[in-house]
N, C-alpha and C positions, 0 to 999 in steps of 0.2 A: 592667244599668243602663238605666233608663227615665226619661224626662223626667216632670215633674209632671203634664202633661196626657195621660200615657199614650201619647204618640207616641214612636217610637224616637229616641234621642239623635242630634243632628246633630254630626258630627265637624268642628269648625271647623279650617281649615287643611289639610283633605284634600279632594280632588276626589271620589274614590269614597266612597260611604257604606256600602258592603257589601263582602264578600269572597266572591264566587261560587266554587263548587267548581271545582277544576282538573280538567278532563275527562280529563287524562292519568293521574290518580291514581284507582285503583279505590275505595280506602277513604277515610274522612274521620272526623275527630273531632267528636263531638256532646256538648255539655255538658248533662247531665241533672240533676246535683246541684251545688249551690254548692261543696261541699267535694270534688268529684270530681277536679278537675285543678288542682294547686297553681299551675302556671305558665300558666294559661289566658291567651291573649293577644287574645281577641276584641275587646276595647276598648282595647288598648295603643296609645297614641298616639305612642310613642317611635319614632324612626328607628334602625334597627340597620344595621351595615355588615358585609358578609360578603366575605371575601377568597378569591378563586378563582384558580387557575392554569389558563390556557388553552393549547390547542395552537396556535391561530392567532388573529390579531386583525383581519386585513383580510379582508373578505368581498366576493366578486364579486357585483354586482347584475345579475341577469338580466332583471328587469322592464323592459319597453321604455318605460314611461310615468313613470318615477321621476326621470329626469334626472341620474343619476349612474352612474359606472362601478364604483366600489368604495366600500365604507363601512367605517368604523373607529369602534368604540364602546368607550371605556375603562370605561364604567359600564353596568350592566344594571339596569333599574328606574330611576325618576326621582322625586325628591322634589318636583319642581314640581307634580305631582299633577293634570295636565290631565285633565278628566273624559272627554274624547273620544279620548285618545291611542291611536293604532293600535299602538304598541309594547307596550301592556298584554298582548296575547295572547302575545307571545314570553316573558313572564315565567313562563308555565306550563311552558315547556321546562326551566326550572331547578327545578321542583317547587313553585312558589308560585302563589298566586292572582293573577289579573289585576286584582283590586280594590285593597283597602287594602294588601295585600302589595307591590304594585308601587311604592307610594309610601313604604313604611316599611321594606322589606327591600332595601337597595341593595347590589348585587354590585359590588365593586371589583376590576377586573382589574389587579392590581398589577404584572404582568409585561408589560403593554401596550407600554411603550417598547422593551424588549428584543425582543419579538416583531415590532414594527414595523421595527426595524433588520434583523432576520432576513429579513423579507418583502422589503424594498427591495433586499437583496443577492442575491435570487434571480437566477439566470442568465436573461437574456432579458427582464427587467422593463423595460417601455417607458415608465415614468413617466407613466401616465395619471393624471388627478386622483383623489385619494382624498378622500372626504367624511367629515369628522368630524360626528357627530350624525346619521348616517343612520337611527338607531333612537331612541336616547335622547340628551338634551342633554348635550354634553360640558362645559358650564359650569354644570351643576346645582350646588346647594349643596355637595355632597361635594368638588367640585374645589377649593374654597377651602382645604381641608385637605390633600388628597392630591396635587394638582398634576400629575396625569397628563397632562392636555391640554397644559399648558405644556411638559412634557418631549417630548411628541409634536411640538409645533411647533418645538422646538429641533432635533430630529432632521430634520424636514422642511427646515429652513433649511440644515443641514449637508449634506444630500444633494441640495439643490435640487429637492425633490419638490413638485409642485403640490398645493395643499390647498383644498378648499371647506369652508365651515363654515355651520351654521345654529344659532341660539341664541335663547333668550328671557331671557337673563340679562346684566346689565350687567357682570358679572365679566370678560367678554371684554376690557374696557378695561385690565385688569391686564397683559395681554400685548401692549399696543400696541407695545412696543419690538421684539418679534420679528415681529409682523404687519407693521410698517412696513418692516422689512428684506426680508421676503418680497414685499411689494408692489412694492418697487423693482425686483425681478426678475420681476415679473408672475407670481407663484407663489401668489396667494391671493385669494379673494373671500369676503365674509361676508354671509350673509343673516340678517335678523332676522324671526322669526315674530311677527307682531302682528295680531290679528284683532278688536280692539275698543279704543276709546278710553273706554269706559264702565268706570270703576273698580269699580263695584259688580258688574258682570258678570264682570270679570276675577277679582275676589276669589273669586267662586263657582266659576267654570269653570277657572281656572288659579291656584289659591290661593297657591303659593309661587314665582311668577315675579316678575320686575321689573315695575314699572308700565309702561304704554305710554309715558308721558312719559319715564321713565328709558331705555327702549329707543331712542326716537327721539333722545334726547340723546346716547346712546352711538353710535348710527349716525352722527350728525353729527360726532362727534369722530373716528371712524374715517375717514369720508369726507374730512375736513379734512386728515388725515394721509396721504392719497393711497391709501387702501385702497378697492378696489371693493366697494360695498355694494348690497344689495337688500332687498326686503321680500317675505315670504310672508304674504298675508292668508288665513291658513288655521287651521282650516277655516271655511268659511262655513256657518253654521247658519241656514237660512231661517226667518225669523220672530224671530230673536234678534239677528243682527249683520250681515246682508247689506246693510242700509241704510247701513252705515258705510263702505262701499267708497270713495266719493268723498273723504271726509275722511282716511281711512287713506293713500290713494295721494298726496294732496296733501301730507300731513305727511311722507311718505317722500321725495318729491321735494324738499321744503324742506330735508330733512336730508342731501341729497346722493346719495340712492339712484339707481342707474342701471337696475336691473332690478326686476321685480315678477312675482309669480305668485300663484296661489290654488288651493285644492282645495275640493271640496264635502265636507261631513261624510259619513262612511260608517261604519256601526257593525257591523263584522264580528266574529264570534265572541262572546267574553264581553263585549265593549264594548257590545253592544246592551243587555244587562241592566243594566250599570253606568250607562250614559248615561240610559236610561229612568228608572231610580230617581232619578238626579240631577235630571233635568228635572222629574219629578213633585214633588220636594221643594222645588226652587228656584223653579219657575214653574208652580204648579198651575193658575193661571188661563189659562195659555197652552199647557198641555201638549198637548191634542188638536190644536190648530192647528199647532204646531211639528212634532209627530210625523207628522202627515199630510202636511205639506209636505216633510219629509225623505223619506217614502215616495214622494211624487210624483216625486222626483228620481232614484229608483232602481227604476223599474218596479214600484211597489207594495210594495217592501221597504225596509228601512233599511240593508241591507248590499248590497255589490256587489263582485265580484271580477273583473269583465270588463275586460280591457285596452281602453283607448280611451274607456270611459264611466265607469269607477269614480271617477276623480279629479274630473271636471267634472259628472257627472250627466247626466240627459237630461230632456226635457219642458219645458213652458212656464216654470216657475219657474227651472229650471237655465239656460235660454236667457236669461232676463231678467238673471240674475246675471252670466252670461258677457258679455252685451252691455254691461252697466254697467261691468264691469271693463275691457273693451277700450276703451270710450269714455274713461274717466278715465286709462288708461295713455297714450292719445294726447294728451289735454289736458295731461298733466304730463310729456310727453316721456320716458316710461319705455319700456324695451325697444326703444330706437332702434338699439342696436348689440349684437352678440353679445359674450359674455365668453369669451375663449380664453386660457387659461393656457399658459405656456411650458414644454413638456416637454423641450425641447432642451438645457436646462442641467443635467440630472440627472447626478450623479456619486456615486461611492462614496468617501467620505473615506479617504485613505491609499492608494488604488489608483493605478496608473500613469496611468489616464485622468484622474484628478482633478488631476494635475500640470499638465495643459494647460487647466484651467478656472479 
């Protein structure tokens, strides 16, 4: 399928525009004849859902610069389709590509609620905060139908388990009833990932997310309900969205956010090829400038796995972004106090200890 001008077709509504080879798989299918493979899916735009049984659902986070102890992801793959998403690489572990497959082959971990209960009832569990969406967004479109995130929140409330969340979807407002009860016990905070107010840029870079306006409106509703909120202006792509930091942080403060963070874009593994292709197709006039600016933030490369520098980058451009972020956090009174969720209330429903809580 080629466009009339002989350029490859652009898949609207998808962030990735190609499906790079999964390096964990030795072989690959190649289409040599039109009639060769009846169910060829090279240009299949439909989203499919794959149901998987897992052994565990909560993962310990050992990385010292991520800011979370444990993560829980009820879905693998994400229909939001963010072109830069670091979680794309993990889709290869399931046998799929980090490109289009990541957005259109969504793994639904239907036993997530049962596994979460099992984890919380482990002997010696000390109720450290568990982060939903440590990898993929727990409020992606699939959640509207499968409601796994809502079930996980109900369990967290019953066990008095502290929960951190980050999302790009206004669907979180559906669970305001549970989140409000968790907030009364100081058991939850919700971050919104918002990196641009430019709707044209969002549609290209994060095609199936809520608009920035919707996200700020949702943030304000949660803040008004007493839920601690924050913003992640992430990732910053120098030459594309870093100039928006002042407006993003001001809008977050106006919506009641208390905390803010950011990360520099880094294109590890297959993401480098995916994002390079995306950038060439969407911003051909700015490609060289933006690509070289990303490289300047990562010691001449676009990827970086070094703790301490990988999230914020290094060099003059990275420092200018860092200084701008810190300045506008101060001006908007963000990050003036730490968020400490209460782990002392944890209980196992029905146990003898819960009778005293």
